[in-house]
VEXLUMMAR-19495 format. One line per field, with one value per residue: residue in one letter; chain; x, y, z of N, C-alpha, C in turn. Coordinates in Angstrom, 3 decimals, decimal comma, always signed. Example, Ala and Ser with C-alpha at 12.3 -4.5 7.8 and 13.67 -1.06 7.14 Angstrom:
<dovexs>
type A / S
mol A / A
nx +13,190 / +12,850
ny -5,690 / -2,250
nz +7,800 / +7,080
cax +12,300 / +13,670
cay -4,500 / -1,060
caz +7,800 / +7,140
cx +13,200 / +12,900
cy -3,300 / +0,030
cz +7,800 / +7,870
</dovexs>
This chain:
<dovexs>
type M / L / S / F / L / Q / T / I / A / E / V / A / Y / A / Q / G / R / L / Y / V / G / T / G / G / G / T / T / T / I / P / G / G / T / G / V / Q / V / I / I / R / Y / V / E / A / L / W / P / W / F / I / A / F / G / V / G / I / V / I / I / R / M / I / M / A / G / Y / E / I / M / F / S / G / G / N / P / G / L / R / Q / Q / G / V / Q / H / I / L / Y / S / I / V / G / L / I / M / L / I / F / A / A / V / L / L / N / M / I / N / P / N / A / Y / T
mol A / A / A / A / A / A / A / A / A / A / A / A / A / A / A / A / A / A / A / A / A / A / A / A / A / A / A / A / A / A / A / A / A / A / A / A / A / A / A / A / A / A / A / A / A / A / A / A / A / A / A / A / A / A / A / A / A / A / A / A / A / A / A / A / A / A / A / A / A / A / A / A / A / A / A / A / A / A / A / A / A / A / A / A / A / A / A / A / A / A / A / A / A / A / A / A / A / A / A / A / A / A / A / A / A / A / A / A / A / A / A
nx +100,735 / +98,143 / +96,221 / +96,813 / +95,164 / +92,859 / +91,976 / +92,125 / +90,159 / +87,823 / +87,623 / +87,148 / +84,821 / +83,243 / +83,097 / +81,301 / +81,755 / +84,669 / +87,360 / +88,424 / +90,677 / +90,301 / +91,881 / +90,026 / +88,046 / +86,286 / +85,961 / +83,509 / +83,366 / +81,820 / +81,941 / +83,125 / +84,249 / +87,620 / +89,018 / +87,201 / +87,109 / +89,760 / +90,108 / +87,855 / +89,121 / +91,486 / +90,069 / +89,142 / +91,175 / +92,501 / +92,204 / +93,959 / +96,511 / +96,651 / +96,902 / +99,228 / +101,278 / +101,170 / +102,227 / +104,594 / +105,861 / +105,490 / +107,315 / +109,908 / +110,308 / +110,578 / +112,957 / +114,584 / +114,481 / +116,181 / +118,509 / +119,213 / +119,542 / +121,833 / +123,650 / +126,036 / +126,501 / +127,422 / +127,005 / +125,965 / +125,206 / +123,115 / +121,360 / +120,827 / +118,785 / +117,342 / +116,367 / +115,119 / +113,152 / +111,479 / +111,068 / +109,688 / +107,198 / +106,763 / +105,571 / +103,591 / +101,610 / +100,762 / +99,907 / +97,810 / +96,263 / +95,896 / +94,202 / +91,914 / +91,112 / +90,743 / +88,184 / +86,319 / +86,117 / +84,998 / +82,485 / +82,210 / +84,314 / +85,819 / +84,093
ny +79,090 / +80,250 / +77,949 / +76,782 / +79,164 / +79,061 / +76,718 / +77,147 / +78,716 / +77,355 / +75,161 / +77,112 / +78,202 / +75,742 / +75,255 / +77,216 / +79,542 / +82,083 / +82,073 / +84,793 / +85,335 / +87,954 / +89,144 / +88,760 / +87,601 / +85,652 / +86,559 / +85,723 / +85,620 / +85,491 / +83,129 / +82,778 / +82,968 / +82,592 / +86,090 / +87,100 / +86,165 / +86,510 / +89,215 / +89,997 / +89,034 / +91,097 / +93,204 / +92,790 / +92,645 / +95,431 / +97,910 / +96,708 / +96,322 / +99,158 / +99,972 / +99,055 / +100,077 / +102,557 / +102,227 / +101,360 / +103,650 / +105,758 / +104,285 / +103,978 / +107,157 / +107,269 / +106,165 / +107,955 / +110,451 / +109,373 / +109,356 / +112,084 / +113,135 / +111,799 / +112,244 / +113,767 / +116,554 / +116,380 / +117,558 / +116,128 / +113,492 / +114,623 / +115,744 / +113,684 / +112,309 / +114,345 / +114,046 / +111,589 / +111,657 / +113,619 / +111,971 / +110,111 / +111,429 / +111,634 / +109,274 / +108,503 / +110,391 / +109,719 / +107,298 / +107,700 / +108,992 / +106,926 / +105,345 / +107,385 / +107,583 / +104,806 / +104,579 / +106,612 / +105,530 / +102,735 / +103,294 / +101,373 / +100,234 / +100,665 / +99,833
nz +84,263 / +84,123 / +83,667 / +86,403 / +87,977 / +86,549 / +87,655 / +90,054 / +90,236 / +89,209 / +91,368 / +93,152 / +92,418 / +92,314 / +94,953 / +95,724 / +97,293 / +98,711 / +100,915 / +102,801 / +105,337 / +107,959 / +110,039 / +112,717 / +111,961 / +109,294 / +106,006 / +103,255 / +99,635 / +96,800 / +94,857 / +91,533 / +88,399 / +86,400 / +86,222 / +87,691 / +90,301 / +91,078 / +90,808 / +93,257 / +95,120 / +95,684 / +95,401 / +98,495 / +99,530 / +99,390 / +100,967 / +103,213 / +101,940 / +101,261 / +104,060 / +105,169 / +103,322 / +104,143 / +106,620 / +105,856 / +104,972 / +107,370 / +109,268 / +107,537 / +108,030 / +110,321 / +110,570 / +108,252 / +109,910 / +112,128 / +110,642 / +110,136 / +112,713 / +113,672 / +112,040 / +112,714 / +111,855 / +109,652 / +106,314 / +103,811 / +105,013 / +106,119 / +104,351 / +102,716 / +104,488 / +104,474 / +102,562 / +102,156 / +104,200 / +102,310 / +100,331 / +101,479 / +102,259 / +99,708 / +98,660 / +100,485 / +99,868 / +97,186 / +97,804 / +98,885 / +97,131 / +95,631 / +97,271 / +97,291 / +94,766 / +94,126 / +95,877 / +94,320 / +92,295 / +92,943 / +95,009 / +97,504 / +98,235 / +100,517 / +102,967
cax +100,079 / +96,628 / +95,834 / +96,778 / +94,578 / +91,688 / +91,613 / +91,578 / +88,791 / +86,648 / +87,200 / +86,066 / +83,087 / +81,978 / +82,355 / +80,566 / +82,386 / +86,218 / +87,671 / +89,623 / +90,681 / +90,659 / +92,292 / +88,992 / +86,844 / +86,428 / +84,824 / +82,797 / +83,581 / +81,117 / +82,924 / +83,011 / +85,116 / +88,671 / +89,327 / +86,059 / +87,511 / +91,247 / +89,226 / +87,117 / +90,446 / +91,974 / +88,823 / +88,721 / +92,719 / +93,296 / +92,610 / +94,846 / +97,867 / +97,042 / +97,457 / +100,930 / +102,021 / +101,142 / +103,339 / +106,331 / +106,089 / +106,031 / +108,993 / +111,331 / +110,340 / +111,428 / +114,666 / +115,361 / +114,947 / +117,758 / +119,971 / +119,306 / +119,958 / +123,087 / +124,734 / +127,316 / +127,022 / +127,583 / +126,177 / +125,867 / +124,160 / +122,020 / +120,512 / +120,136 / +118,014 / +116,013 / +115,882 / +114,623 / +111,853 / +110,777 / +110,687 / +108,599 / +105,914 / +105,942 / +104,787 / +102,215 / +101,131 / +100,650 / +99,252 / +96,511 / +95,814 / +95,849 / +93,050 / +90,637 / +90,788 / +90,002 / +86,823 / +85,962 / +85,929 / +84,023 / +82,140 / +81,840 / +85,848 / +86,170 / +82,460
cay +80,062 / +81,041 / +77,438 / +77,035 / +79,945 / +78,701 / +75,490 / +77,415 / +79,747 / +76,187 / +74,953 / +78,440 / +78,069 / +74,572 / +75,149 / +78,320 / +80,673 / +81,946 / +82,695 / +85,607 / +85,916 / +89,185 / +89,104 / +88,514 / +86,549 / +85,689 / +86,884 / +84,952 / +86,492 / +84,855 / +82,857 / +83,383 / +82,404 / +83,532 / +86,540 / +87,937 / +85,598 / +87,262 / +91,077 / +89,955 / +89,219 / +92,174 / +94,222 / +92,381 / +92,996 / +96,761 / +98,667 / +96,104 / +96,895 / +100,929 / +100,415 / +98,151 / +101,099 / +103,662 / +101,750 / +101,079 / +104,998 / +105,913 / +103,293 / +104,699 / +108,807 / +107,494 / +106,125 / +109,224 / +111,270 / +109,120 / +109,323 / +113,044 / +112,924 / +111,114 / +112,705 / +114,592 / +117,680 / +115,729 / +117,867 / +115,376 / +112,878 / +115,404 / +115,842 / +112,481 / +112,061 / +114,730 / +113,607 / +110,025 / +112,320 / +114,224 / +110,666 / +109,167 / +112,443 / +112,020 / +107,897 / +108,808 / +111,325 / +108,259 / +105,904 / +108,857 / +109,459 / +105,835 / +105,205 / +108,165 / +107,093 / +103,770 / +105,257 / +107,492 / +104,680 / +102,311 / +103,672 / +100,722 / +99,639 / +100,398 / +99,079
caz +85,331 / +83,933 / +84,023 / +87,986 / +88,205 / +86,253 / +88,338 / +91,663 / +90,047 / +89,045 / +92,431 / +94,146 / +92,235 / +92,426 / +96,251 / +95,841 / +98,056 / +98,864 / +102,024 / +102,652 / +106,784 / +107,897 / +111,433 / +113,702 / +111,299 / +107,738 / +105,170 / +102,778 / +98,902 / +95,980 / +94,136 / +90,437 / +87,460 / +85,784 / +86,484 / +88,479 / +91,442 / +91,298 / +91,695 / +94,330 / +96,455 / +95,122 / +96,439 / +99,782 / +100,088 / +99,208 / +102,371 / +103,681 / +101,056 / +101,959 / +105,523 / +104,997 / +102,593 / +105,313 / +107,969 / +105,485 / +105,195 / +108,593 / +109,345 / +106,537 / +108,035 / +111,590 / +109,921 / +108,364 / +111,056 / +112,871 / +109,706 / +110,074 / +114,202 / +113,920 / +110,289 / +112,970 / +111,173 / +107,766 / +105,550 / +103,204 / +105,718 / +106,280 / +103,342 / +102,182 / +106,008 / +104,330 / +101,100 / +102,662 / +104,240 / +101,357 / +99,471 / +102,500 / +102,219 / +98,351 / +98,762 / +101,152 / +98,815 / +96,321 / +98,537 / +99,536 / +95,829 / +94,995 / +97,944 / +96,649 / +93,227 / +94,241 / +96,282 / +93,025 / +91,039 / +93,470 / +96,604 / +98,108 / +98,041 / +101,805 / +103,300
cx +98,550 / +96,086 / +95,608 / +95,882 / +93,065 / +91,075 / +91,282 / +90,130 / +87,413 / +86,607 / +86,415 / +84,572 / +82,136 / +82,067 / +81,000 / +80,845 / +83,942 / +86,048 / +88,764 / +89,649 / +91,049 / +91,054 / +91,004 / +88,048 / +87,369 / +85,418 / +84,729 / +82,546 / +82,966 / +81,995 / +82,264 / +84,324 / +86,025 / +88,948 / +88,573 / +86,863 / +89,216 / +91,064 / +88,622 / +87,958 / +91,131 / +90,932 / +89,204 / +90,065 / +93,155 / +93,347 / +93,666 / +96,128 / +98,025 / +97,487 / +98,997 / +101,833 / +102,169 / +102,261 / +104,517 / +106,836 / +106,317 / +107,384 / +110,334 / +111,060 / +111,247 / +113,045 / +115,239 / +115,298 / +115,879 / +118,684 / +120,482 / +120,295 / +121,577 / +124,064 / +125,922 / +127,761 / +127,955 / +126,960 / +125,274 / +124,849 / +123,282 / +120,927 / +120,099 / +119,316 / +116,898 / +115,455 / +114,937 / +113,165 / +110,873 / +110,460 / +109,603 / +107,058 / +105,068 / +105,159 / +103,899 / +101,628 / +100,294 / +99,452 / +97,656 / +95,498 / +95,283 / +94,284 / +91,702 / +90,297 / +90,132 / +88,882 / +86,249 / +85,694 / +84,771 / +83,739 / +82,232 / +83,596 / +86,064 / +84,891 / +83,237
cy +80,605 / +79,277 / +77,011 / +77,924 / +79,515 / +77,286 / +76,243 / +78,185 / +78,773 / +75,722 / +75,946 / +77,735 / +76,759 / +74,602 / +76,545 / +79,958 / +80,484 / +82,458 / +83,515 / +85,429 / +87,696 / +89,747 / +88,463 / +87,696 / +86,294 / +86,029 / +86,379 / +85,962 / +85,284 / +84,528 / +83,372 / +82,296 / +83,231 / +84,574 / +87,379 / +87,124 / +86,603 / +89,023 / +90,648 / +89,835 / +90,380 / +93,139 / +93,820 / +93,013 / +94,498 / +97,761 / +97,461 / +96,537 / +98,510 / +100,731 / +99,571 / +99,488 / +101,837 / +103,374 / +101,766 / +102,757 / +105,205 / +105,255 / +103,872 / +106,778 / +108,252 / +106,970 / +106,813 / +109,919 / +110,662 / +109,429 / +111,168 / +113,739 / +112,635 / +111,244 / +113,363 / +115,696 / +117,138 / +116,175 / +117,229 / +114,104 / +112,978 / +115,503 / +114,362 / +112,142 / +112,936 / +114,724 / +112,320 / +110,513 / +112,824 / +112,912 / +109,929 / +109,922 / +112,144 / +110,515 / +107,770 / +109,720 / +110,466 / +107,417 / +106,585 / +108,424 / +108,342 / +105,225 / +106,011 / +107,839 / +105,989 / +104,202 / +105,678 / +106,363 / +103,526 / +102,166 / +102,598 / +99,741 / +99,845 / +100,227 / +97,719
cz +84,975 / +84,067 / +85,112 / +88,360 / +87,827 / +86,888 / +89,833 / +91,356 / +89,674 / +90,604 / +93,489 / +93,570 / +92,402 / +94,199 / +96,625 / +96,521 / +98,126 / +100,157 / +102,018 / +104,250 / +107,005 / +109,543 / +112,439 / +112,839 / +109,890 / +106,962 / +103,856 / +101,194 / +97,696 / +95,674 / +92,387 / +89,478 / +87,038 / +86,915 / +87,185 / +90,311 / +91,947 / +91,597 / +92,356 / +95,526 / +96,424 / +96,293 / +97,630 / +100,366 / +100,154 / +100,333 / +103,368 / +103,270 / +101,231 / +103,539 / +105,428 / +104,972 / +103,121 / +106,722 / +107,352 / +105,670 / +106,611 / +109,182 / +108,798 / +107,052 / +109,165 / +111,508 / +109,113 / +109,256 / +111,896 / +111,745 / +109,847 / +111,531 / +114,386 / +112,484 / +111,389 / +112,613 / +110,087 / +107,161 / +104,568 / +103,451 / +105,989 / +105,604 / +102,950 / +103,547 / +105,377 / +103,193 / +100,885 / +103,024 / +103,127 / +100,061 / +100,225 / +102,221 / +100,971 / +98,003 / +99,299 / +100,458 / +97,675 / +96,855 / +99,178 / +98,095 / +95,553 / +96,180 / +97,778 / +95,396 / +93,624 / +94,666 / +95,037 / +92,524 / +91,471 / +94,798 / +97,568 / +98,389 / +100,028 / +103,081 / +103,800
</dovexs>
C-alpha cells in the first residue's frame, strides 16, 4: 500500500500538480511528496465530507420521524424512534464540533 501511494505521489510530483474535481470546475492542488499529497487531498475534500455527514444525519432524522409516526401506539417502537433522533442530534453536534475544531486548527480550511 505504501509503495502504491509513493508511486502516485512521485507521478503527481513529476507533473507538478494534482486535480480534484469539485463539481463545476477543477481545483489544482500543488504536487508534493509522500504524505503531503494525501494531506492536501483531505484538506480539499474535508468540506465535502462534512456536508455528506450532515446529509446522512438529516435523512436519518426523517426516517426516525417515520418510525415514530408509524409506531401505531407501540411504546417500544416509539421509544426506539426517539432514540434514533437523539443519536442523530448527537452525530450532528459531533460533525459541527469537528468542523469548528478543524477551522480552529487551520483557518483556511473552508476557503
